[in-house]
PAZAPA-4460 file (N, C-alpha, C; in steps of 0.05 Angstrom, whole numbers, plus 32768, in hexadecimal, padded with zeros to 4 digits):
% residues 152
    n_x    n_y    n_z   ca_x   ca_y   ca_z    c_x    c_y    c_z   seq   type   mol
   8014   7FE3   7FFB   7FFE   7FFA   7FF6   8011   801C   8001     1      M     A
   802A   8021   800F   8042   803A   800C   8045   8034   7FF4     2      M     A
   8049   8026   7FE6   8052   8023   7FD0   8042   8039   7FB8     3      N     A
   8025   8028   7FB9   8016   8036   7FA3   801F   8055   7FAF     4      M     A
   8015   805D   7FC6   8010   807B   7FC7   8028   808F   7FC1     5      Q     A
   8044   8081   7FC3   8055   8088   7FBA   805D   8094   7F98     6      W     A
   8046   807B   7F90   8049   807B   7F75   802F   8092   7F6C     7      L     A
   801A   808F   7F80   8012   80A8   7F72   8013   80C3   7F70     8      I     A
   8024   80CA   7F90   8036   80E5   7F92   8048   80E8   7F7F     9      V     A
   804F   80D9   7F77   8067   80D2   7F62   805C   80DD   7F45    10      L     A
   8046   80D4   7F3E   8035   80DB   7F25   802A   80FB   7F24    11      L     A
   801F   80FB   7F3D   8019   811B   7F40   8029   812F   7F35    12      I     A
   8048   8123   7F4B   8055   8134   7F46   8063   8133   7F2E    13      V     A
   8068   8124   7F18   806D   8124   7EFF   805A   812E   7EEC    14      H     A
   803C   812D   7EF4   8030   813E   7EE3   802C   8161   7EEA    15      I     A
   802F   8163   7F05   8043   8184   7F08   8054   818E   7EF8    16      D     A
   8067   817F   7EF2   8083   8186   7EF4   8082   818A   7ED4    17      L     A
   8069   8178   7EC5   8073   8170   7EA8   8059   8187   7E99    18      T     A
   8046   8191   7EA4   802F   819D   7E93   8029   81B6   7EA0    19      Y     A
   802F   81CE   7E96   8023   81E5   7E9D   803B   81F2   7EB1    20      G     A
   8041   81EA   7EC8   804A   81EA   7EE3   8069   81F5   7EDB    21      T     A
   8073   81E9   7ECA   808B   81E5   7ECE   809B   81FC   7EB3    22      S     A
   80B3   8201   7EC3   80C1   821F   7EAD   80CF   8213   7E9D    23      S     A
   80D5   81F9   7EA3   80E1   81E1   7E85   80D7   81EE   7E73    24      N     A
   80C0   81F2   7E6A   80B0   81ED   7E4D   80A9   8215   7E43    25      Y     A
   80AD   821F   7E5F   80A3   8245   7E59   80B5   8250   7E47    26      S     A
   80B1   825C   7E32   80BE   826A   7E22   80D0   8289   7E2F    27      P     A
   80E7   827D   7E2C   8100   8290   7E30   8106   8298   7E1E    28      H     A
   8110   82B6   7E26   8122   82BE   7E08   8135   82C3   7E15    29      I     A
   8150   82BA   7E05   8166   82B8   7E01   817E   82C8   7DF6    30      T     A
   816E   82D9   7DEC   8182   82F0   7DE8   818A   8310   7DE6    31      S     A
   817A   8313   7DFE   8172   8323   7E06   816F   831E   7E2D    32      H     A
   817D   8327   7E3A   8175   8324   7E51   8151   8330   7E5F    33      P     A
   814D   8333   7E77   812C   8339   7E78   8138   8352   7E8E    34      S     A
   8126   836B   7E80   8126   8389   7E89   8142   838C   7E78    35      N     A
   814C   838D   7E6A   8161   839E   7E55   8150   83AB   7E47    36      S     A
   8161   83C8   7E43   8160   83DE   7E2D   8166   83DA   7E1B    37      E     A
   814C   83E4   7E07   8154   83E6   7DE8   814E   83F3   7DDB    38      V     A
   815C   83FC   7DC1   8156   8415   7DB9   814A   8416   7D98    39      H     A
   8139   8404   7D93   812F   83F8   7D7E   8119   83F1   7D80    40      S     A
   8100   83F9   7D72   80E0   83FA   7D72   80DC   83D8   7D69    41      R     A
   80EB   83CF   7D5B   80E5   83B2   7D57   80FD   83A2   7D62    42      L     A
   80F4   8392   7D6B   810C   837E   7D81   810A   835F   7D74    43      L     A
   8124   8357   7D68   8121   833F   7D64   8132   832A   7D71    44      L     A
   8115   8316   7D89   8125   8309   7D99   8125   82E8   7D91    45      V     A
   8133   82D6   7D9D   813C   82B8   7D96   8133   82B4   7DB7    46      K     A
   812D   829B   7DB3   8122   828A   7DD3   8125   8272   7DCC    47      G     A
   8116   8263   7DE5   811B   824B   7DE2   8101   8241   7DF8    48      T     A
   80F1   8228   7DF3   80E1   8221   7E00   80DF   820F   7E0F    49      C     A
   80F3   81FE   7E11   80FA   81E9   7E24   80FB   81CD   7E1D    50      G     A
   80ED   81D4   7E0A   80EE   81B9   7DF9   80F7   81AF   7DDB    51      S     A
   80F4   8195   7DD8   8102   819C   7DB6   80EC   8195   7DAA    52      N     A
   80D2   8199   7DAF   80C4   8196   7D9E   80BA   81B5   7D8D    53      G     A
   80A2   81B3   7D7F   8094   81C4   7D67   8083   81CA   7D74    54      N     A
   8076   81ED   7D6A   8063   81F5   7D73   805D   8214   7D6A    55      G     A
   804F   8220   7D7D   8051   823B   7D77   8052   8242   7D8C    56      T     A
   8061   825D   7D90   8065   8275   7D9F   8050   828F   7D9B    57      I     A
   8045   829A   7DB2   802E   82AD   7DAC   803F   82CC   7DC0    58      V     A
   8046   82E3   7DB8   804C   82EE   7DC3   8042   830C   7DBF    59      I     A
   8031   830E   7DD3   801F   8327   7DDE   8031   8333   7DF1    60      S     A
   802C   8354   7DE4   803A   836C   7DE2   8023   8377   7E01    61      A     A
   8033   8384   7E16   8032   8391   7E2E   8012   83AB   7E26    62      H     A
   8000   83A9   7E2E   7FF1   83BF   7E2D   7FDC   83BB   7E11    63      N     A
   7FDE   83A3   7E05   7FD4   83A0   7DE8   7FD3   83B7   7DD8    64      N     A
   7FF0   83BE   7DD4   7FF6   83D0   7DC4   7FF4   83C9   7DA9    65      N     A
   7FFF   83A8   7DA9   8000   83A2   7D8E   7FF1   8389   7D88    66      F     A
   7FED   8384   7D75   7FD6   835F   7D72   7FE8   8353   7D82    67      P     A
   7FE5   8339   7D7D   7FEB   8324   7D8B   7FFE   8312   7D73    68      N     A
   801B   830A   7D77   802D   82FB   7D62   8031   82E5   7D63    69      Q     A
   8031   82DB   7D51   8036   82B7   7D57   8052   82B7   7D43    70      S     A
   805E   82A1   7D50   8071   8296   7D3C   8079   8280   7D48    71      F     A
   808D   8268   7D30   8088   8250   7D32   80A5   8246   7D44    72      L     A
   809F   8238   7D54   80B0   822A   7D6C   80B8   820A   7D5D    73      V     A
   80D2   820A   7D55   80DA   81F0   7D4E   80FB   81E6   7D5C    74      R     A
   80F8   81D1   7D62   8103   81C1   7D74   8111   81D7   7D8E    75      N     A
   80FE   81E1   7D9C   80F8   81F5   7DB3   810A   820C   7DAD    76      G     A
   810F   8211   7D95   8117   822F   7D90   8107   823E   7D84    77      H     A
   8101   8259   7D89   80FE   8268   7D74   8105   8285   7D72    78      F     A
   80FA   828F   7D5C   8107   82B0   7D51   80ED   82BF   7D59    79      K     A
   80F1   82D9   7D66   80D8   82EE   7D68   80D6   8309   7D5B    80      A     A
   80CD   8313   7D51   80D1   8332   7D47   80AD   8341   7D5E    81      L     A
   80BD   8355   7D6F   80AC   8358   7D86   80B2   8376   7D7E    82      I     A
   808B   8382   7D80   808A   83A0   7D79   808D   83AA   7D97    83      H     A
   80A6   83BB   7D99   809E   83CB   7DBB   8097   83E5   7DBC    84      L     A
   8085   83F4   7DCA   807A   8405   7DCD   8099   8419   7DE0    85      S     A
   809A   8434   7DE9   80A5   8438   7DF9   80A6   8438   7E16    86      P     A
   80BC   843B   7E1B   80B7   8439   7E3E   80C2   8412   7E42    87      G     A
   80AF   8411   7E5A   80B5   83F0   7E66   809A   83E3   7E54    88      K     A
   80A7   83CE   7E46   8084   83B4   7E36   8093   8394   7E4B    89      N     A
   8077   8395   7E55   8078   8375   7E59   8072   8368   7E47    90      Q     A
   8081   8357   7E41   807B   833B   7E29   8073   8325   7E32    91      I     A
   8059   831C   7E24   8050   82FA   7E33   805D   82ED   7E25    92      Q     A
   8057   82D4   7E24   806F   82C4   7E12   805F   82A9   7E1C    93      L     A
   804D   82A3   7E0E   8039   8289   7E09   8049   8272   7DF0    94      T     A
   804A   8256   7DFB   8057   8246   7DE9   8041   8224   7DEA    95      F     A
   803A   8220   7DD4   801F   8213   7DCD   8032   8201   7DB7    96      D     A
   802F   81DC   7DC8   803F   81D4   7DAF   8018   81C3   7DAE    97      N     A
   8011   81CD   7D9A   7FFE   81BE   7DA2   7FEE   81AD   7DB0    98      N     A
   7FEB   81A4   7DC6   7FDB   8198   7DDC   7FCC   81AA   7DEC    99      S     A
   7FCA   8199   7E05   7FB6   81B1   7E06   7FBA   81BC   7E1D   100      I     A
   7FD6   81BD   7E28   7FEB   81CC   7E3F   7FEF   81EB   7E2A   101      D     A
   7FF7   81F9   7E35   800A   820A   7E2A   8010   821C   7E42   102      Q     A
   8037   8220   7E3D   8041   822E   7E51   8041   824B   7E54   103      W     A
   8047   8263   7E59   8044   827C   7E60   8058   8282   7E72   104      K     A
   8065   829B   7E6B   8077   82A4   7E7A   807C   82CD   7E6D   105      S     A
   808C   82D2   7E77   8088   82F5   7E71   809B   8301   7E70   106      S     A
   80AA   8314   7E6B   80C8   831E   7E5C   80C7   833D   7E5C   107      W     A
   80D0   8347   7E69   80D8   8367   7E64   80E4   836D   7E59   108      T     A
   80E6   838A   7E53   80FA   8399   7E42   80F0   83B5   7E46   109      V     A
   810F   83C3   7E3B   8100   83DB   7E44   810A   83ED   7E29   110      K     A
   80F7   83FC   7E18   80FA   8408   7DFC   8107   8425   7DFF   111      Y     A
   8113   8426   7E01   811D   8444   7DFA   8123   8455   7DE6   112      I     A
   811B   8460   7DDE   8114   8471   7DBC   812E   8483   7DBA   113      P     A
   8143   8485   7DAA   8158   8494   7DA5   8149   84A9   7D92   114      L     A
   8140   84C3   7DA4   8131   84D9   7D99   8141   84ED   7D92   115      L     A
   8161   84F0   7D96   817E   84FE   7D89   8182   84F9   7D6B   116      Q     A
   8179   84DD   7D5F   817E   84C6   7D40   8167   84D0   7D37   117      N     A
   816B   84E0   7D1A   815C   84DD   7D04   8152   84C3   7D08   118      P     A
   8138   84C9   7CF8   8123   84A7   7CFB   8130   849E   7CE0   119      P     A
   812C   8483   7CD9   813D   8477   7CC0   812A   846B   7CB2   120      L     A
   8136   847D   7C95   811D   847D   7C7F   8123   8463   7C6F   121      H     A
   810F   8458   7C66   8111   843F   7C54   8125   844A   7C2C   122      L     A
   8131   843E   7C29   8144   8440   7C11   813C   8423   7C04   123      C     A
   812C   8432   7BEF   8130   8408   7BDE   813F   8410   7BC4   124      I     A
   8153   83FA   7BBD   816D   83F9   7BB3   815F   83E5   7B98   125      I     A
   815E   83ED   7B83   8156   83DF   7B66   816A   83DF   7B52   126      V     A
   816B   83C4   7B4F   817F   83BD   7B3A   8181   83C8   7B1E   127      G     A
   8189   83CB   7B04   818C   83CF   7AEC   817B   83BA   7AD9   128      S     A
   8184   83A7   7AED   8170   838D   7AD4   8157   8387   7AE4   129      D     A
   814D   8394   7AFB   813E   838B   7B08   811C   838F   7AFA   130      S     A
   8102   8384   7AFD   80EC   8383   7AEF   80DD   839B   7B08   131      P     A
   80EC   83A1   7B1A   80D7   83BA   7B37   80C0   83A9   7B36   132      L     A
   80C3   838F   7B42   80AD   8385   7B4D   80BA   8374   7B6D   133      T     A
   80A8   836D   7B81   80AF   8366   7B94   809E   834F   7B91   134      Y     A
   80A4   833C   7BA5   808D   8329   7BB1   8079   832A   7BC1   135      D     A
   8060   831C   7BB5   804E   831D   7BCC   8036   830A   7BC9   136      D     A
   801E   830E   7BDD   8018   82F9   7BDE   8001   82F9   7BC0   137      T     A
   7FF4   82E2   7BBB   7FEB   82E4   7B9E   7FCD   82ED   7BA7   138      P     A
   7FC2   82F6   7BBC   7FAC   830B   7BB6   7FAD   8322   7BC4   139      D     A
   7FC7   8336   7BBE   7FCD   8341   7BC9   7FB9   835D   7BB4   140      A     A
   7FAB   8374   7BC3   7F9C   8385   7BB6   7FAF   8393   7BA3   141      K     A
   7FC0   8399   7BA8   7FD1   83AB   7B8E   7FED   839B   7B86   142      H     A
   7FF0   839F   7B6D   8006   839A   7B59   8024   8396   7B70   143      P     A
   8036   8389   7B6E   804C   8386   7B7A   805C   8394   7B6E   144      P     A
   8061   83A9   7B66   8078   83B9   7B64   8082   83DB   7B72   145      N     A
   8097   83EB   7B61   80A2   83F5   7B6D   8088   8413   7B75   146      L     A
   806D   8417   7B65   805F   8428   7B71   8054   8424   7B8A   147      E     A
   804E   840A   7B89   803C   8400   7BA3   8054   8402   7BB6   148      T     A
   806C   83FD   7BAE   807A   8403   7BC8   808A   8414   7BCE   149      A     A
   8083   8430   7BC6   8086   8445   7BC5   8077   8454   7BD6   150      I     A
   8054   844F   7BDA   804A   8451   7BDC   803D   8449   7BFB   151      K     A
   8048   8427   7BFD   8042   8420   7C1A   8058   842F   7C29   152      K     A
***
């Protein structure tokens, strides 16, 4: 009887450590430490999800200033492009490996715009042999040409 009780306790502990409550499966940003300061409105980050599995990571920006974004997780690794607002940004990360459970974590970064620097302007360079088009989705509303790119 004593062995059966220990077996049940061990199974309960194993379930708690494997699903949802364990930080091993929670997503972590590895490219930037938490509470770091950045000077770019868009931040490319790399991270892990603690498993070698595949799935999706959902990025939720603080104060719902931006829509949720989804990025693929392959072999437990992901890359994401995060939109930031000036000041402290509390980013919510949710890893879903297509099972019942989801693992969540949060990450903080402070975006400080450098107001003394002039804004960056887009420059389009076209080769002499270019047909002046770009790749676009088949159902695009406008033709993928140079005039459309300039308007965008």
